[in-house]
C-alpha positions as CSV (number, residue, x, y, z in Angstrom):
1,X,-0.4,2.8,4.0
2,X,-1.1,6.2,5.7
3,X,1.4,8.2,4.1
4,X,1.1,11.6,5.4
5,X,-0.6,15.1,5.3
6,X,2.2,16.3,3.4
7,X,2.0,13.7,1.0
8,X,-2.4,13.7,0.6
9,X,-1.2,17.4,0.3
10,X,0.4,17.0,-3.1
11,X,-1.5,14.4,-3.9
12,X,-5.1,16.9,-3.9
13,X,-7.1,16.7,-6.9
14,X,-4.3,15.0,-9.0
15,X,-6.0,13.6,-11.8
16,X,-4.5,9.8,-12.3
17,X,-4.6,8.4,-15.2
18,X,-4.4,4.4,-14.5
19,X,-3.6,2.1,-17.1
20,X,-4.7,-1.4,-17.2
21,X,-7.0,-0.8,-13.4
22,X,-9.4,-3.9,-13.8
23,X,-6.8,-6.2,-11.2
24,X,-3.2,-6.6,-9.5
25,X,-1.3,-3.6,-9.4
26,X,-3.5,-1.2,-11.4
27,X,-6.2,-1.7,-8.8
28,X,-4.4,-1.9,-5.5
29,X,-2.8,1.1,-7.2
30,X,-6.1,3.1,-7.5
31,X,-6.4,2.3,-3.9
32,X,-4.2,3.3,-2.3
33,X,-4.4,6.9,-4.3
34,X,-7.6,7.3,-2.6
35,X,-6.5,6.2,0.1
36,X,-3.1,8.3,0.0
37,X,-5.2,11.8,-1.0
38,X,-8.5,10.5,1.4
39,X,-10.7,10.9,-1.6
40,X,-9.6,13.9,-2.4
41,X,-8.2,13.4,-6.3
42,X,-9.7,12.1,-9.2
43,X,-8.5,9.0,-11.1
44,X,-9.0,8.3,-15.1
45,X,-9.4,3.7,-14.6
46,X,-8.9,2.2,-18.0
47,X,-8.3,-1.5,-18.8
48,X,-10.4,-3.5,-21.6
49,X,-12.7,-4.9,-18.9
50,X,-15.2,-1.9,-18.4
51,X,-17.2,-4.3,-15.6
52,X,-14.4,-4.6,-13.4
53,X,-14.0,-0.8,-13.7
54,X,-16.9,-0.5,-12.6
55,X,-17.4,-2.5,-9.6
56,X,-14.2,-0.8,-8.2
57,X,-15.2,2.1,-8.7
58,X,-18.6,1.3,-7.3
59,X,-16.2,0.5,-4.3
60,X,-13.8,4.2,-3.6
61,X,-16.6,6.1,-4.6
62,X,-18.8,4.2,-1.1
63,X,-15.6,4.7,0.7
64,X,-14.1,7.8,-0.3
65,X,-17.6,10.0,-0.8
66,X,-15.2,12.9,-1.9
67,X,-13.8,11.4,-4.8
68,X,-13.2,11.8,-8.3
69,X,-14.1,8.8,-10.8
70,X,-13.9,8.0,-14.8
71,X,-14.1,4.5,-16.1
72,X,-13.2,3.2,-20.5
73,X,-12.2,0.9,-21.9
74,X,-9.1,1.0,-23.5
75,X,-7.2,-1.3,-25.1
76,X,-3.9,0.3,-25.3
77,X,-2.3,-2.0,-28.2
78,X,-4.9,-0.3,-30.5
79,X,-3.2,2.6,-31.6
80,X,-5.8,4.3,-33.1
81,X,-8.2,4.6,-30.0
82,X,-5.7,6.6,-28.1
83,X,-6.2,10.0,-28.4
84,X,-9.8,10.1,-29.4
85,X,-10.2,8.7,-25.8
86,X,-7.9,11.3,-24.7
87,X,-9.5,14.2,-27.0
88,X,-13.3,12.7,-25.3
89,X,-12.5,12.8,-21.5
90,X,-15.0,15.1,-19.2
91,X,-13.6,18.4,-18.8
92,X,-12.4,18.1,-16.1
93,X,-10.0,15.1,-16.2
94,X,-8.5,16.7,-19.5
95,X,-5.5,17.7,-17.9
96,X,-4.0,14.6,-17.0
97,X,-1.0,14.8,-13.9
98,X,0.3,11.6,-13.7
99,X,0.1,8.1,-15.8
100,X,0.7,5.5,-15.1
101,X,1.7,3.2,-17.7
102,X,0.6,-0.5,-16.1
103,X,-0.3,-2.5,-18.5
104,X,0.9,-5.4,-19.3
105,X,1.2,-9.1,-19.1
106,X,3.3,-12.8,-19.6
107,X,2.0,-15.0,-22.2
108,X,3.8,-18.9,-22.2
109,X,7.7,-20.2,-21.3
110,X,8.5,-20.9,-24.5
111,X,12.3,-20.9,-25.2
112,X,13.4,-19.0,-28.8
113,X,12.0,-21.7,-31.9
114,X,9.4,-22.5,-30.1
115,X,7.8,-19.3,-28.8
116,X,4.7,-18.6,-30.3
117,X,3.8,-15.3,-33.1
118,X,1.3,-14.3,-31.2
119,X,2.6,-14.3,-27.7
120,X,5.6,-12.6,-29.1
121,X,2.9,-10.0,-31.1
122,X,0.8,-9.9,-27.3
123,X,3.9,-8.8,-25.6
124,X,5.5,-6.3,-27.7
125,X,2.4,-5.0,-28.7
126,X,1.5,-4.4,-25.2
127,X,4.8,-3.5,-23.0
128,X,6.6,-2.0,-25.4
129,X,4.2,0.2,-28.4
130,X,1.8,0.4,-25.8
131,X,3.3,2.4,-23.8
132,X,4.5,3.9,-26.3
133,X,1.8,5.6,-27.4
134,X,0.1,6.5,-24.3
135,X,3.1,8.8,-23.4
136,X,3.4,9.9,-26.2
137,X,-0.1,11.5,-25.8
138,X,-0.3,12.7,-23.1
139,X,2.8,14.1,-23.2
140,X,1.8,17.4,-24.9
141,X,-0.6,18.4,-21.9
142,X,2.4,17.9,-19.4
143,X,4.6,19.9,-21.7
144,X,1.6,22.7,-22.3
145,X,1.9,22.6,-18.6
146,X,5.9,21.9,-17.5
147,X,4.4,19.1,-14.8
148,X,3.6,15.5,-14.5
149,X,4.2,12.0,-13.3
150,X,5.5,9.6,-16.2
151,X,5.5,5.7,-14.0
152,X,6.6,2.3,-16.1
153,X,6.0,-0.3,-14.2
154,X,8.7,-2.6,-15.2
155,X,9.3,-5.6,-14.4
156,X,13.2,-7.4,-12.4
157,X,13.0,-9.4,-15.7
158,X,14.2,-6.0,-17.4
159,X,17.3,-6.5,-15.6
160,X,18.2,-9.3,-14.6
161,X,16.8,-12.2,-18.0
162,X,16.2,-16.1,-17.7
163,X,15.4,-19.2,-19.4
164,X,12.0,-19.1,-21.3
165,X,10.9,-15.9,-21.1
166,X,13.6,-14.4,-23.9
167,X,10.7,-12.7,-25.1
168,X,8.8,-10.4,-21.6
169,X,13.0,-9.6,-20.4
170,X,12.6,-8.0,-23.9
171,X,9.4,-5.7,-23.6
172,X,11.1,-4.9,-20.0
173,X,14.3,-3.9,-20.9
174,X,13.0,-1.9,-23.3
175,X,10.9,-0.2,-21.3
176,X,13.9,0.3,-19.5
177,X,16.1,2.0,-21.5
178,X,12.7,4.2,-22.8
179,X,12.4,5.5,-19.8
180,X,16.3,6.4,-19.8
181,X,16.3,8.1,-22.4
182,X,13.1,10.1,-21.8
183,X,14.0,10.8,-18.2
184,X,16.8,13.0,-20.0
185,X,15.1,14.3,-23.1
186,X,12.9,16.3,-20.3
187,X,16.1,16.7,-17.5
188,X,14.8,20.5,-18.5
189,X,11.1,20.6,-17.4
190,X,9.6,19.9,-14.4
191,X,7.9,16.8,-15.8
192,X,9.5,13.3,-14.0
193,X,9.3,9.8,-15.4
194,X,9.7,7.4,-12.5
195,X,10.2,3.4,-13.1
196,X,8.9,0.7,-10.9
197,X,10.5,-2.5,-12.0
198,X,8.8,-5.6,-8.8
199,X,9.7,-8.7,-8.3
200,X,7.2,-12.4,-8.4
201,X,4.4,-10.3,-7.3
202,X,0.7,-12.5,-6.9
203,X,-1.5,-11.0,-8.8
204,X,-3.1,-12.8,-11.7
205,X,-0.2,-12.3,-14.5
206,X,0.8,-15.6,-13.8
207,X,-2.6,-17.5,-14.7
208,X,-2.1,-14.7,-18.1
209,X,0.7,-16.2,-18.6
210,X,0.2,-19.8,-17.9
211,X,-2.5,-19.4,-20.0
212,X,-5.1,-20.1,-17.3
213,X,-3.2,-23.3,-16.0
214,X,-3.9,-22.8,-12.0
215,X,-1.6,-25.2,-11.2
216,X,0.6,-23.8,-13.4
217,X,0.4,-21.0,-12.0
218,X,0.2,-21.1,-8.1
219,X,3.5,-24.0,-9.1
220,X,5.2,-20.2,-9.5
221,X,4.8,-18.9,-5.6
222,X,4.7,-22.6,-4.0
223,X,6.6,-22.6,-0.5
224,X,7.6,-18.5,-1.0
225,X,5.4,-15.7,0.3
226,X,5.4,-13.2,-2.5
227,X,4.3,-9.5,-2.8
228,X,0.8,-8.2,-2.9
229,X,0.0,-5.7,-5.8
230,X,-0.9,-3.6,-2.7
231,X,2.9,-3.6,-2.3
232,X,3.5,-2.7,-5.1
233,X,0.6,0.8,-5.6
234,X,2.5,1.9,-2.2
235,X,6.1,2.3,-3.8
236,X,4.2,4.3,-6.8
237,X,2.2,6.8,-4.6
238,X,5.5,7.3,-2.3
239,X,6.7,8.5,-5.7
240,X,4.9,10.7,-6.7
241,X,3.4,12.1,-3.6
242,X,7.2,12.9,-3.4
243,X,8.5,17.1,-3.0
244,X,9.0,18.1,-6.9
245,X,11.8,18.5,-6.9
246,X,13.1,14.7,-5.6
247,X,12.9,11.8,-8.7
248,X,12.9,8.4,-6.6
249,X,13.6,7.0,-10.3
250,X,13.8,3.5,-9.6
251,X,12.6,1.1,-6.6
252,X,12.8,-2.6,-7.5
253,X,11.0,-3.9,-5.9
254,X,11.7,-7.4,-4.5
255,X,9.6,-9.9,-1.8
256,X,11.9,-11.4,0.8
257,X,12.4,-15.2,-0.9
258,X,14.2,-13.4,-4.3
259,X,17.3,-12.2,-5.0
260,X,17.1,-11.7,-8.7
261,X,14.6,-12.8,-11.8
262,X,16.0,-16.3,-11.6
263,X,17.3,-17.3,-8.6
264,X,13.9,-17.3,-5.9
265,X,15.2,-19.1,-2.9
266,X,11.5,-21.2,-1.0
267,X,11.4,-22.9,1.7
268,X,12.4,-26.3,1.8
């Protein structure tokens, strides 16, 4: 999507840190920032799957020769690795301007009482604690210059809970209220807090949720036209590329067939 000359000027030379950038919304967001800035941007791409980051970096550099990219393996659930990661960034990437908290997961659809302990821990460690820890580590950089954007990727599930999603919904609700509190804490600064809440998006998300069962994952979207990761990426880049005094505080994005988390209209 083309955001125009003014957006490109506002994004020019900004340093963008994206977690979970190896696929889905994270990868699409990296590509969207590159396009919207005409390649005049610096991207820090992180994820657990470094090989995918390498492929993404090579693809973007081929398309945008002026782009600057630093790729690094980072698991946000390993709290002890976050500060060393930030302190080891090359000098030209150290003064981060935008943090995209995209890393997240849903595991299983069991009802309470039957949820695997490892699924509970995995969702809270990634969706909540990992997001909080990296935000805490990056925030001093923003405060030092009184500037910066924090974009938290929530979910409609954080607004509208549904059966079989108790833990995932709870984690995304936590993201919502963490974002609200942080925005209020930073109200006397020029640091913006943005939250983007997607509805049904076709990525590897469902495949992970159903632990590799592609039939179960495909059934989630059968008979519908879900959003693509690029649809969410456009919302993220739109918010970041607004004038500094404009905060797109919350963005709820549905595919046309969806009206809530639990109520999805499917064609017959």
